[in-house]
N, CA, C and O atoms as CSV, one atom per row, in Angstrom:
chain,resi,resn,atom,element,x,y,z
A,1,MET,N,N,-17.454,23.298,3.364
A,1,MET,CA,C,-16.277,23.207,2.515
A,1,MET,C,C,-15.271,22.253,3.166
A,1,MET,O,O,-14.910,22.407,4.333
A,2,VAL,N,N,-14.842,21.295,2.406
A,2,VAL,CA,C,-13.871,20.318,2.890
A,2,VAL,C,C,-12.479,20.797,2.507
A,2,VAL,O,O,-12.216,21.126,1.350
A,3,THR,N,N,-11.602,20.831,3.488
A,3,THR,CA,C,-10.228,21.213,3.200
A,3,THR,C,C,-9.339,19.996,3.342
A,3,THR,O,O,-9.484,19.207,4.275
A,4,LYS,N,N,-8.431,19.856,2.419
A,4,LYS,CA,C,-7.484,18.749,2.463
A,4,LYS,C,C,-6.148,19.280,2.956
A,4,LYS,O,O,-5.731,20.383,2.600
A,5,THR,N,N,-5.498,18.495,3.765
A,5,THR,CA,C,-4.180,18.878,4.233
A,5,THR,C,C,-3.141,17.952,3.632
A,5,THR,O,O,-3.418,16.788,3.342
A,6,TRP,N,N,-1.971,18.472,3.454
A,6,TRP,CA,C,-0.876,17.661,2.921
A,6,TRP,C,C,-0.373,16.733,3.999
A,6,TRP,O,O,-0.217,17.120,5.157
A,7,ARG,N,N,-0.126,15.522,3.605
A,7,ARG,CA,C,0.464,14.570,4.543
A,7,ARG,C,C,1.964,14.829,4.588
A,7,ARG,O,O,2.575,15.079,3.549
A,8,PRO,N,N,2.567,14.774,5.769
A,8,PRO,CA,C,4.018,14.978,5.839
A,8,PRO,C,C,4.789,13.851,5.149
A,8,PRO,O,O,5.916,14.052,4.695
A,9,HIS,N,N,4.187,12.683,5.072
A,9,HIS,CA,C,4.812,11.522,4.449
A,9,HIS,C,C,3.765,10.932,3.496
A,9,HIS,O,O,2.735,10.445,3.963
A,10,PRO,N,N,3.992,10.959,2.187
A,10,PRO,CA,C,2.970,10.477,1.246
A,10,PRO,C,C,2.565,9.034,1.519
A,10,PRO,O,O,3.385,8.214,1.931
A,11,LEU,N,N,1.299,8.737,1.286
A,11,LEU,CA,C,0.764,7.397,1.514
A,11,LEU,C,C,1.511,6.363,0.687
A,11,LEU,O,O,1.816,5.272,1.170
A,12,ARG,N,N,1.803,6.705,-0.549
A,12,ARG,CA,C,2.531,5.803,-1.452
A,12,ARG,C,C,3.869,5.379,-0.834
A,12,ARG,O,O,4.215,4.197,-0.833
A,13,THR,N,N,4.602,6.342,-0.317
A,13,THR,CA,C,5.905,6.075,0.290
A,13,THR,C,C,5.754,5.212,1.540
A,13,THR,O,O,6.531,4.284,1.762
A,14,SER,N,N,4.755,5.525,2.346
A,14,SER,CA,C,4.522,4.739,3.559
A,14,SER,C,C,4.233,3.280,3.229
A,14,SER,O,O,4.772,2.376,3.867
A,15,LEU,N,N,3.381,3.053,2.232
A,15,LEU,CA,C,3.042,1.687,1.850
A,15,LEU,C,C,4.260,0.919,1.363
A,15,LEU,O,O,4.485,-0.221,1.770
A,16,LEU,N,N,5.040,1.537,0.499
A,16,LEU,CA,C,6.217,0.863,-0.040
A,16,LEU,C,C,7.252,0.578,1.047
A,16,LEU,O,O,7.881,-0.479,1.039
A,17,GLU,N,N,7.433,1.512,1.981
A,17,GLU,CA,C,8.397,1.303,3.069
A,17,GLU,C,C,7.965,0.164,3.980
A,17,GLU,O,O,8.791,-0.651,4.390
A,18,ILE,N,N,6.676,0.103,4.299
A,18,ILE,CA,C,6.177,-0.965,5.172
A,18,ILE,C,C,6.358,-2.322,4.495
A,18,ILE,O,O,6.821,-3.274,5.122
A,19,LEU,N,N,5.993,-2.409,3.216
A,19,LEU,CA,C,6.134,-3.678,2.499
A,19,LEU,C,C,7.595,-4.081,2.351
A,19,LEU,O,O,7.919,-5.269,2.362
A,20,GLN,N,N,8.462,-3.112,2.217
A,20,GLN,CA,C,9.892,-3.404,2.097
A,20,GLN,C,C,10.439,-3.951,3.419
A,20,GLN,O,O,11.241,-4.885,3.423
A,21,ARG,N,N,10.006,-3.370,4.533
A,21,ARG,CA,C,10.481,-3.805,5.846
A,21,ARG,C,C,9.861,-5.120,6.288
A,21,ARG,O,O,10.569,-6.019,6.741
A,22,LYS,N,N,8.542,-5.240,6.161
A,22,LYS,CA,C,7.819,-6.378,6.720
A,22,LYS,C,C,7.585,-7.520,5.737
A,22,LYS,O,O,7.335,-8.652,6.151
A,23,GLY,N,N,7.665,-7.235,4.446
A,23,GLY,CA,C,7.374,-8.275,3.457
A,23,GLY,C,C,5.888,-8.332,3.149
A,23,GLY,O,O,5.135,-7.430,3.518
A,24,ALA,N,N,5.469,-9.389,2.476
A,24,ALA,CA,C,4.078,-9.540,2.070
A,24,ALA,C,C,3.168,-9.635,3.290
A,24,ALA,O,O,3.538,-10.209,4.314
A,25,MET,N,N,1.965,-9.059,3.164
A,25,MET,CA,C,0.985,-9.077,4.251
A,25,MET,C,C,-0.408,-8.887,3.691
A,25,MET,O,O,-0.577,-8.576,2.512
A,26,THR,N,N,-1.400,-9.073,4.538
A,26,THR,CA,C,-2.771,-8.872,4.098
A,26,THR,C,C,-3.073,-7.377,4.026
A,26,THR,O,O,-2.394,-6.560,4.648
A,27,ASP,N,N,-4.106,-7.038,3.255
A,27,ASP,CA,C,-4.479,-5.635,3.133
A,27,ASP,C,C,-4.953,-5.064,4.464
A,27,ASP,O,O,-4.735,-3.883,4.732
A,28,ALA,N,N,-5.597,-5.873,5.303
A,28,ALA,CA,C,-6.060,-5.411,6.607
A,28,ALA,C,C,-4.875,-5.092,7.525
A,28,ALA,O,O,-4.888,-4.078,8.223
A,29,ASP,N,N,-3.860,-5.946,7.525
A,29,ASP,CA,C,-2.671,-5.691,8.342
A,29,ASP,C,C,-1.943,-4.440,7.863
A,29,ASP,O,O,-1.485,-3.631,8.670
A,30,LEU,N,N,-1.841,-4.290,6.554
A,30,LEU,CA,C,-1.191,-3.114,5.984
A,30,LEU,C,C,-1.956,-1.849,6.363
A,30,LEU,O,O,-1.350,-0.834,6.708
A,31,TYR,N,N,-3.273,-1.907,6.301
A,31,TYR,CA,C,-4.111,-0.768,6.675
A,31,TYR,C,C,-3.885,-0.391,8.133
A,31,TYR,O,O,-3.743,0.789,8.454
A,32,ASN,N,N,-3.849,-1.383,9.014
A,32,ASN,CA,C,-3.634,-1.105,10.445
A,32,ASN,C,C,-2.266,-0.472,10.695
A,32,ASN,O,O,-2.146,0.409,11.547
A,33,MET,N,N,-1.248,-0.898,9.978
A,33,MET,CA,C,0.094,-0.325,10.159
A,33,MET,C,C,0.151,1.120,9.662
A,33,MET,O,O,0.763,1.977,10.299
A,34,VAL,N,N,-0.486,1.383,8.528
A,34,VAL,CA,C,-0.492,2.739,7.982
A,34,VAL,C,C,-1.333,3.652,8.864
A,34,VAL,O,O,-0.988,4.817,9.064
A,35,LYS,N,N,-2.424,3.133,9.386
A,35,LYS,CA,C,-3.349,3.913,10.220
A,35,LYS,C,C,-2.667,4.431,11.490
A,35,LYS,O,O,-3.089,5.447,12.042
A,36,GLU,N,N,-1.624,3.748,11.957
A,36,GLU,CA,C,-0.894,4.190,13.146
A,36,GLU,C,C,-0.224,5.537,12.924
A,36,GLU,O,O,-0.098,6.329,13.859
A,37,SER,N,N,0.209,5.805,11.695
A,37,SER,CA,C,0.945,7.035,11.427
A,37,SER,C,C,0.151,8.071,10.633
A,37,SER,O,O,0.506,9.249,10.627
A,38,GLN,N,N,-0.926,7.641,9.960
A,38,GLN,CA,C,-1.696,8.559,9.122
A,38,GLN,C,C,-3.186,8.341,9.305
A,38,GLN,O,O,-3.633,7.236,9.610
A,39,GLU,N,N,-3.946,9.405,9.115
A,39,GLU,CA,C,-5.400,9.320,9.137
A,39,GLU,C,C,-5.880,9.054,7.720
A,39,GLU,O,O,-5.953,9.975,6.906
A,40,ILE,N,N,-6.208,7.805,7.418
A,40,ILE,CA,C,-6.723,7.462,6.090
A,40,ILE,C,C,-7.898,6.520,6.240
A,40,ILE,O,O,-8.091,5.907,7.290
A,41,GLY,N,N,-8.672,6.412,5.192
A,41,GLY,CA,C,-9.771,5.459,5.147
A,41,GLY,C,C,-9.368,4.261,4.301
A,41,GLY,O,O,-8.371,4.297,3.581
A,42,PHE,N,N,-10.164,3.197,4.402
A,42,PHE,CA,C,-9.851,1.984,3.653
A,42,PHE,C,C,-9.982,2.230,2.150
A,42,PHE,O,O,-9.264,1.621,1.356
A,43,ALA,N,N,-10.893,3.117,1.760
A,43,ALA,CA,C,-11.066,3.439,0.336
A,43,ALA,C,C,-9.818,4.116,-0.224
A,43,ALA,O,O,-9.421,3.836,-1.355
A,44,ALA,N,N,-9.195,5.002,0.551
A,44,ALA,CA,C,-7.964,5.668,0.112
A,44,ALA,C,C,-6.837,4.657,-0.034
A,44,ALA,O,O,-6.030,4.752,-0.959
A,45,LEU,N,N,-6.778,3.691,0.873
A,45,LEU,CA,C,-5.772,2.632,0.781
A,45,LEU,C,C,-5.974,1.823,-0.495
A,45,LEU,O,O,-5.016,1.549,-1.218
A,46,ASN,N,N,-7.218,1.441,-0.771
A,46,ASN,CA,C,-7.498,0.657,-1.977
A,46,ASN,C,C,-7.138,1.420,-3.243
A,46,ASN,O,O,-6.612,0.836,-4.190
A,47,THR,N,N,-7.413,2.710,-3.270
A,47,THR,CA,C,-7.074,3.537,-4.432
A,47,THR,C,C,-5.574,3.560,-4.655
A,47,THR,O,O,-5.107,3.420,-5.785
A,48,GLU,N,N,-4.820,3.737,-3.581
A,48,GLU,CA,C,-3.364,3.791,-3.706
A,48,GLU,C,C,-2.790,2.422,-4.066
A,48,GLU,O,O,-1.835,2.344,-4.838
A,49,LEU,N,N,-3.349,1.354,-3.526
A,49,LEU,CA,C,-2.895,0.006,-3.891
A,49,LEU,C,C,-3.122,-0.248,-5.373
A,49,LEU,O,O,-2.276,-0.849,-6.037
A,50,LEU,N,N,-4.254,0.205,-5.896
A,50,LEU,CA,C,-4.539,0.035,-7.322
A,50,LEU,C,C,-3.523,0.800,-8.167
A,50,LEU,O,O,-3.034,0.278,-9.168
A,51,ARG,N,N,-3.206,2.020,-7.776
A,51,ARG,CA,C,-2.206,2.816,-8.506
A,51,ARG,C,C,-0.841,2.132,-8.517
A,51,ARG,O,O,-0.181,2.062,-9.553
A,52,LEU,N,N,-0.430,1.634,-7.364
A,52,LEU,CA,C,0.869,0.968,-7.265
A,52,LEU,C,C,0.896,-0.329,-8.069
A,52,LEU,O,O,1.926,-0.690,-8.639
A,53,GLU,N,N,-0.235,-1.026,-8.114
A,53,GLU,CA,C,-0.299,-2.268,-8.875
A,53,GLU,C,C,-0.248,-1.990,-10.375
A,53,GLU,O,O,0.415,-2.714,-11.117
A,54,VAL,N,N,-0.941,-0.952,-10.822
A,54,VAL,CA,C,-0.921,-0.590,-12.238
A,54,VAL,C,C,0.483,-0.177,-12.668
A,54,VAL,O,O,0.890,-0.443,-13.799
A,55,GLN,N,N,1.221,0.469,-11.777
A,55,GLN,CA,C,2.590,0.887,-12.073
A,55,GLN,C,C,3.574,-0.272,-11.994
A,55,GLN,O,O,4.742,-0.107,-12.348
A,56,GLY,N,N,3.136,-1.426,-11.544
A,56,GLY,CA,C,3.995,-2.599,-11.482
A,56,GLY,C,C,4.905,-2.654,-10.273
A,56,GLY,O,O,5.898,-3.383,-10.281
A,57,LEU,N,N,4.585,-1.892,-9.229
A,57,LEU,CA,C,5.431,-1.867,-8.037
A,57,LEU,C,C,5.019,-2.912,-7.008
A,57,LEU,O,O,5.853,-3.404,-6.248
A,58,ILE,N,N,3.730,-3.249,-6.982
A,58,ILE,CA,C,3.239,-4.251,-6.040
A,58,ILE,C,C,2.354,-5.244,-6.784
A,58,ILE,O,O,1.956,-5.017,-7.927
A,59,ARG,N,N,2.056,-6.360,-6.101
A,59,ARG,CA,C,1.137,-7.366,-6.629
A,59,ARG,C,C,0.099,-7.619,-5.541
A,59,ARG,O,O,0.446,-7.823,-4.378
A,60,VAL,N,N,-1.169,-7.606,-5.925
A,60,VAL,CA,C,-2.264,-7.873,-4.994
A,60,VAL,C,C,-3.000,-9.116,-5.484
A,60,VAL,O,O,-3.483,-9.157,-6.616
A,61,THR,N,N,-3.082,-10.127,-4.624
A,61,THR,CA,C,-3.771,-11.363,-4.980
A,61,THR,C,C,-4.831,-11.682,-3.931
A,61,THR,O,O,-4.685,-11.331,-2.760
A,62,ALA,N,N,-5.889,-12.347,-4.360
A,62,ALA,CA,C,-6.980,-12.711,-3.455
A,62,ALA,C,C,-6.579,-13.934,-2.633
A,62,ALA,O,O,-6.076,-14.918,-3.175
A,63,LEU,N,N,-6.803,-13.864,-1.333
A,63,LEU,CA,C,-6.566,-15.011,-0.460
A,63,LEU,C,C,-7.880,-15.747,-0.219
A,63,LEU,O,O,-8.054,-16.881,-0.666
A,64,THR,N,N,-8.787,-15.107,0.478
A,64,THR,CA,C,-10.121,-15.625,0.722
A,64,THR,C,C,-11.091,-14.492,0.453
A,64,THR,O,O,-10.681,-13.388,0.096
A,65,ARG,N,N,-12.336,-14.753,0.617
A,65,ARG,CA,C,-13.332,-13.712,0.375
A,65,ARG,C,C,-13.091,-12.529,1.318
A,65,ARG,O,O,-13.145,-12.677,2.539
A,66,GLY,N,N,-12.827,-11.372,0.745
A,66,GLY,CA,C,-12.619,-10.170,1.542
A,66,GLY,C,C,-11.195,-9.974,2.036
A,66,GLY,O,O,-10.922,-8.977,2.704
A,67,LYS,N,N,-10.280,-10.884,1.733
A,67,LYS,CA,C,-8.882,-10.754,2.157
A,67,LYS,C,C,-7.981,-10.794,0.943
A,67,LYS,O,O,-8.168,-11.604,0.034
A,68,ARG,N,N,-6.991,-9.898,0.942
A,68,ARG,CA,C,-6.046,-9.869,-0.169
A,68,ARG,C,C,-4.623,-9.854,0.374
A,68,ARG,O,O,-4.366,-9.347,1.466
A,69,ARG,N,N,-3.707,-10.415,-0.400
A,69,ARG,CA,C,-2.279,-10.424,-0.057
A,69,ARG,C,C,-1.594,-9.362,-0.890
A,69,ARG,O,O,-1.769,-9.309,-2.107
A,70,VAL,N,N,-0.818,-8.519,-0.239
A,70,VAL,CA,C,-0.104,-7.431,-0.908
A,70,VAL,C,C,1.387,-7.701,-0.761
A,70,VAL,O,O,1.874,-7.952,0.342
A,71,GLU,N,N,2.116,-7.648,-1.886
A,71,GLU,CA,C,3.558,-7.887,-1.854
A,71,GLU,C,C,4.264,-6.995,-2.862
A,71,GLU,O,O,3.678,-6.579,-3.862
A,72,LEU,N,N,5.517,-6.709,-2.589
A,72,LEU,CA,C,6.335,-5.952,-3.535
A,72,LEU,C,C,6.710,-6.842,-4.703
A,72,LEU,O,O,6.885,-8.050,-4.544
A,73,VAL,N,N,6.832,-6.243,-5.877
A,73,VAL,CA,C,7.269,-6.970,-7.060
A,73,VAL,C,C,8.793,-6.929,-7.086
A,73,VAL,O,O,9.404,-5.871,-6.935
A,74,GLU,N,N,9.392,-8.102,-7.280
A,74,GLU,CA,C,10.849,-8.179,-7.372
A,74,GLU,C,C,11.312,-7.547,-8.656
A,74,GLU,O,O,10.785,-7.863,-9.723
A,75,ARG,N,N,12.281,-6.664,-8.585
A,75,ARG,CA,C,12.863,-6.026,-9.760
A,75,ARG,C,C,14.086,-6.793,-10.202
A,75,ARG,O,O,14.869,-7.269,-9.380
A,76,GLU,N,N,14.245,-6.910,-11.507
A,76,GLU,CA,C,15.436,-7.561,-12.039
A,76,GLU,C,C,16.634,-6.643,-11.841
A,76,GLU,O,O,16.508,-5.423,-11.934
A,77,LYS,N,N,17.782,-7.221,-11.571
A,77,LYS,CA,C,18.999,-6.414,-11.427
A,77,LYS,C,C,19.350,-5.807,-12.767
A,77,LYS,O,O,19.246,-6.462,-13.805
A,78,GLY,N,N,19.762,-4.567,-12.741
A,78,GLY,CA,C,20.149,-3.889,-13.969
A,78,GLY,C,C,19.014,-3.088,-14.595
A,78,GLY,O,O,19.251,-2.246,-15.462
A,79,ARG,N,N,17.779,-3.345,-14.159
A,79,ARG,CA,C,16.646,-2.567,-14.651
A,79,ARG,C,C,16.372,-1.419,-13.718
A,79,ARG,O,O,16.586,-1.526,-12.511
A,80,THR,N,N,15.901,-0.324,-14.266
A,80,THR,CA,C,15.584,0.840,-13.429
A,80,THR,C,C,14.108,0.961,-13.198
A,80,THR,O,O,13.664,1.884,-12.516
């Protein structure tokens, strides 16, 4: 039986905070930064990146084969 534990800091929040502080970066660099504070796999990172991209919070673009650039989407002033 696999038991899941709650993370003290949600992965979504960690990703957004890192991107806000550091700016755009590769998915590998982002994974390494998140891995320092949380035990996650690369598949979990990809799932969360997809969710954030669908919600319009981040943009993921292909750089080279196997590398992607992750950046926050700029929000217009006055929009919530």
